[in-house]
VEXDREN-355736 format. One record per atom (N, C-alpha, C): residue in one letter; atom name; x, y, z. Coordinates in pm, 1 decimal. Layout:
<pts>
[a, CA, [X, Y, Z]]
...
</pts>
This chain:
<pts>
[x, N, [5127.7, 14533.9, 1922.8]]
[x, CA, [4983.5, 14547.9, 1939.8]]
[x, C, [4919.3, 14583.8, 1813.0]]
[x, N, [4823.3, 14522.8, 1763.7]]
[x, CA, [4743.5, 14574.4, 1652.1]]
[x, C, [4635.5, 14643.3, 1706.5]]
[x, N, [4612.3, 14768.5, 1637.7]]
[x, CA, [4496.1, 14855.8, 1676.6]]
[x, C, [4354.2, 14806.3, 1653.3]]
[x, N, [4348.1, 14698.3, 1560.3]]
[x, CA, [4212.0, 14643.7, 1540.9]]
[x, C, [4191.5, 14509.0, 1616.6]]
[x, N, [4267.1, 14481.7, 1701.8]]
[x, CA, [4243.5, 14361.4, 1784.5]]
[x, C, [4194.5, 14396.3, 1915.0]]
[x, N, [4067.3, 14383.0, 1934.6]]
[x, CA, [3983.9, 14416.7, 2063.8]]
[x, C, [4049.2, 14344.9, 2178.6]]
[x, N, [4093.6, 14224.2, 2151.5]]
[x, CA, [4150.7, 14148.8, 2269.3]]
[x, C, [4266.7, 14210.9, 2339.5]]
[x, N, [4339.3, 14293.4, 2269.6]]
[x, CA, [4449.7, 14358.7, 2319.8]]
[x, C, [4441.7, 14505.6, 2368.8]]
[x, N, [4321.8, 14548.5, 2363.6]]
[x, CA, [4295.7, 14685.1, 2418.0]]
[x, C, [4301.4, 14692.5, 2569.8]]
[x, N, [4354.4, 14800.6, 2613.6]]
[x, CA, [4375.9, 14826.4, 2750.4]]
[x, C, [4244.3, 14886.1, 2803.6]]
[x, N, [4242.6, 14879.6, 2952.2]]
[x, CA, [4126.9, 14941.2, 3017.6]]
[x, C, [4100.9, 15083.7, 2981.0]]
[x, N, [3969.9, 15119.5, 2971.2]]
[x, CA, [3939.8, 15264.9, 2924.7]]
[x, C, [4005.7, 15368.5, 3028.2]]
[x, N, [4039.9, 15487.1, 2956.6]]
[x, CA, [4092.9, 15590.2, 3038.0]]
[x, C, [3975.3, 15697.8, 3091.0]]
[x, N, [3955.8, 15709.6, 3210.1]]
[x, CA, [3845.0, 15783.9, 3252.8]]
[x, C, [3839.7, 15928.2, 3190.1]]
[x, N, [3745.3, 15975.2, 3116.6]]
[x, CA, [3742.8, 16105.0, 3075.0]]
[x, C, [3798.6, 16119.9, 2928.7]]
[x, N, [3847.8, 16018.7, 2883.0]]
[x, CA, [3915.5, 16022.6, 2751.0]]
[x, C, [3851.3, 15963.8, 2645.7]]
[x, N, [3894.0, 15963.6, 2526.8]]
[x, CA, [3824.0, 15899.4, 2403.5]]
[x, C, [3874.4, 15764.3, 2395.1]]
[x, N, [3784.6, 15667.4, 2386.5]]
[x, CA, [3820.3, 15517.6, 2389.6]]
[x, C, [3750.8, 15447.7, 2266.2]]
[x, N, [3833.6, 15359.9, 2208.0]]
[x, CA, [3772.7, 15282.3, 2097.7]]
[x, C, [3680.2, 15164.1, 2163.6]]
[x, N, [3567.6, 15156.3, 2100.3]]
[x, CA, [3483.2, 15050.1, 2168.4]]
[x, C, [3432.0, 14955.8, 2042.4]]
[x, N, [3370.7, 14845.8, 2099.2]]
[x, CA, [3339.9, 14737.5, 2003.8]]
[x, C, [3189.6, 14714.8, 2029.0]]
[x, N, [3114.7, 14694.2, 1915.7]]
[x, CA, [2965.6, 14668.0, 1932.2]]
[x, C, [2927.4, 14551.4, 1853.3]]
[x, N, [2813.4, 14531.9, 1831.6]]
[x, CA, [2763.4, 14400.8, 1766.0]]
[x, C, [2810.0, 14397.1, 1613.9]]
[x, N, [2819.1, 14283.6, 1570.9]]
[x, CA, [2871.8, 14256.9, 1438.0]]
[x, C, [2762.6, 14174.6, 1360.2]]
[x, N, [2767.6, 14176.2, 1230.2]]
[x, CA, [2682.5, 14096.2, 1149.6]]
[x, C, [2764.2, 14013.2, 1060.4]]
[x, N, [2721.1, 13899.2, 1047.6]]
[x, CA, [2783.6, 13795.3, 981.3]]
[x, C, [2684.8, 13739.8, 861.9]]
[x, N, [2730.5, 13746.7, 743.5]]
[x, CA, [2653.8, 13689.5, 624.7]]
[x, C, [2708.1, 13577.7, 571.2]]
[x, N, [2644.0, 13465.7, 554.9]]
[x, CA, [2690.3, 13354.4, 496.3]]
[x, C, [2615.1, 13317.9, 370.7]]
[x, N, [2694.1, 13288.2, 256.3]]
[x, CA, [2628.0, 13253.6, 121.8]]
[x, C, [2664.7, 13135.7, 69.8]]
[x, N, [2581.0, 13070.8, -4.2]]
[x, CA, [2612.4, 12943.0, -66.2]]
[x, C, [2710.4, 12984.8, -177.5]]
[x, N, [2791.6, 12891.1, -227.9]]
[x, CA, [2885.4, 12914.4, -331.9]]
[x, C, [2822.4, 12985.2, -451.3]]
[x, N, [2884.5, 13093.8, -508.0]]
[x, CA, [2822.4, 13165.1, -619.1]]
[x, C, [2875.9, 13100.6, -745.6]]
[x, N, [2795.7, 13102.9, -854.1]]
[x, CA, [2849.1, 13051.3, -977.9]]
[x, C, [2958.4, 13145.8, -1036.4]]
[x, N, [3030.1, 13094.1, -1131.2]]
[x, CA, [3130.8, 13179.9, -1189.7]]
[x, C, [3069.8, 13308.1, -1263.3]]
[x, N, [3122.5, 13414.9, -1242.4]]
[x, CA, [3079.8, 13540.9, -1299.9]]
[x, C, [3080.9, 13667.4, -1209.6]]
[x, N, [3008.3, 13769.3, -1245.0]]
[x, CA, [3018.6, 13890.8, -1174.7]]
[x, C, [2892.7, 13896.7, -1083.2]]
[x, N, [2903.1, 13929.3, -960.6]]
[x, CA, [2790.3, 13938.8, -872.0]]
[x, C, [2792.8, 14065.6, -793.5]]
[x, N, [2682.4, 14125.7, -767.3]]
[x, CA, [2680.7, 14249.7, -668.9]]
[x, C, [2574.4, 14203.7, -546.6]]
[x, N, [2628.5, 14209.8, -441.6]]
[x, CA, [2545.4, 14175.0, -323.0]]
[x, C, [2530.4, 14303.4, -241.7]]
[x, N, [2412.0, 14337.6, -201.9]]
[x, CA, [2381.4, 14456.3, -118.4]]
[x, C, [2308.7, 14418.2, 3.6]]
[x, N, [2343.3, 14463.9, 109.9]]
[x, CA, [2286.7, 14447.3, 243.7]]
[x, C, [2240.8, 14570.4, 306.3]]
[x, N, [2115.2, 14580.0, 358.0]]
[x, CA, [2073.0, 14699.9, 416.7]]
[x, C, [2011.2, 14664.6, 563.7]]
[x, N, [2064.0, 14730.9, 663.8]]
[x, CA, [2018.9, 14688.9, 787.6]]
[x, C, [1966.7, 14827.3, 864.9]]
[x, N, [1840.3, 14818.3, 911.4]]
[x, CA, [1782.5, 14938.3, 992.9]]
[x, C, [1746.1, 14876.3, 1126.4]]
[x, N, [1800.2, 14942.3, 1226.2]]
[x, CA, [1783.3, 14896.1, 1370.1]]
[x, C, [1708.7, 15006.0, 1440.6]]
[x, N, [1598.2, 14974.1, 1508.5]]
[x, CA, [1540.3, 15082.5, 1587.1]]
[x, C, [1632.8, 15104.2, 1717.3]]
[x, N, [1626.5, 15218.5, 1784.0]]
[x, CA, [1709.9, 15243.5, 1888.9]]
[x, C, [1632.1, 15214.5, 2025.9]]
[x, N, [1708.3, 15187.8, 2138.5]]
[x, CA, [1647.7, 15156.9, 2265.0]]
[x, C, [1596.6, 15286.8, 2337.3]]
[x, N, [1663.2, 15400.9, 2307.6]]
[x, CA, [1633.3, 15539.1, 2368.6]]
[x, C, [1595.2, 15628.3, 2270.9]]
[x, N, [1491.0, 15720.3, 2280.1]]
[x, CA, [1450.1, 15806.8, 2188.8]]
[x, C, [1554.9, 15909.9, 2142.1]]
[x, N, [1660.1, 15939.4, 2226.0]]
[x, CA, [1754.5, 16048.1, 2192.6]]
[x, C, [1864.7, 15993.3, 2111.5]]
[x, N, [1866.9, 15869.7, 2066.8]]
[x, CA, [1972.0, 15805.7, 1977.7]]
[x, C, [1924.1, 15808.3, 1830.3]]
[x, N, [2023.2, 15823.3, 1747.3]]
[x, CA, [1975.2, 15800.1, 1601.4]]
[x, C, [1949.8, 15660.7, 1569.9]]
[x, N, [1843.5, 15650.6, 1464.4]]
[x, CA, [1834.1, 15521.9, 1396.8]]
[x, C, [1949.5, 15467.2, 1331.6]]
[x, N, [1985.8, 15351.7, 1353.4]]
[x, CA, [2095.8, 15284.9, 1274.7]]
[x, C, [2050.1, 15231.4, 1131.0]]
[x, N, [2100.7, 15290.8, 1031.7]]
[x, CA, [2077.3, 15252.4, 898.4]]
[x, C, [2202.5, 15227.9, 815.7]]
[x, N, [2246.6, 15113.0, 808.2]]
[x, CA, [2365.4, 15072.4, 727.3]]
[x, C, [2330.3, 15011.6, 601.2]]
[x, N, [2412.9, 15055.3, 494.3]]
[x, CA, [2399.4, 14994.0, 370.6]]
[x, C, [2542.4, 14960.7, 317.9]]
[x, N, [2565.8, 14820.4, 287.2]]
[x, CA, [2689.1, 14778.2, 233.6]]
[x, C, [2668.2, 14705.8, 97.0]]
[x, N, [2766.9, 14737.4, 9.0]]
[x, CA, [2753.5, 14667.9, -115.8]]
[x, C, [2899.5, 14607.0, -156.9]]
[x, N, [2880.7, 14488.7, -214.9]]
[x, CA, [3008.3, 14428.7, -244.4]]
[x, C, [2988.6, 14395.1, -401.9]]
[x, N, [3102.4, 14416.0, -480.3]]
[x, CA, [3116.2, 14361.1, -617.4]]
[x, C, [3214.6, 14244.0, -619.1]]
[x, N, [3169.0, 14126.6, -649.0]]
[x, CA, [3225.4, 14005.9, -636.8]]
[x, C, [3240.4, 13947.0, -778.5]]
[x, N, [3372.8, 13896.9, -815.2]]
[x, CA, [3398.2, 13846.7, -924.7]]
[x, C, [3444.2, 13688.5, -894.5]]
[x, N, [3364.2, 13591.6, -941.0]]
[x, CA, [3398.0, 13452.6, -910.8]]
[x, C, [3478.3, 13393.7, -1030.8]]
[x, N, [3588.3, 13338.6, -1004.9]]
[x, CA, [3664.4, 13270.4, -1120.6]]
[x, C, [3653.1, 13112.3, -1094.0]]
[x, N, [3673.9, 13049.6, -1220.8]]
[x, CA, [3666.7, 12909.5, -1212.3]]
[x, C, [3796.2, 12843.9, -1155.6]]
</pts>
């Protein structure tokens, strides 16, 4: 069993700590030209309940495209 494969997770244990899975984001890009590129993505999502923190994720990728 791979720990990162959600399809193989067992039912949760009552009262224990369990790994969970939430929403994912997929980014699709047109082909990049040869060279160095830096892609930055910033996502801010408002919460449904006032007692939850606002989600604010920043991701950066340095990509080198070869011919």
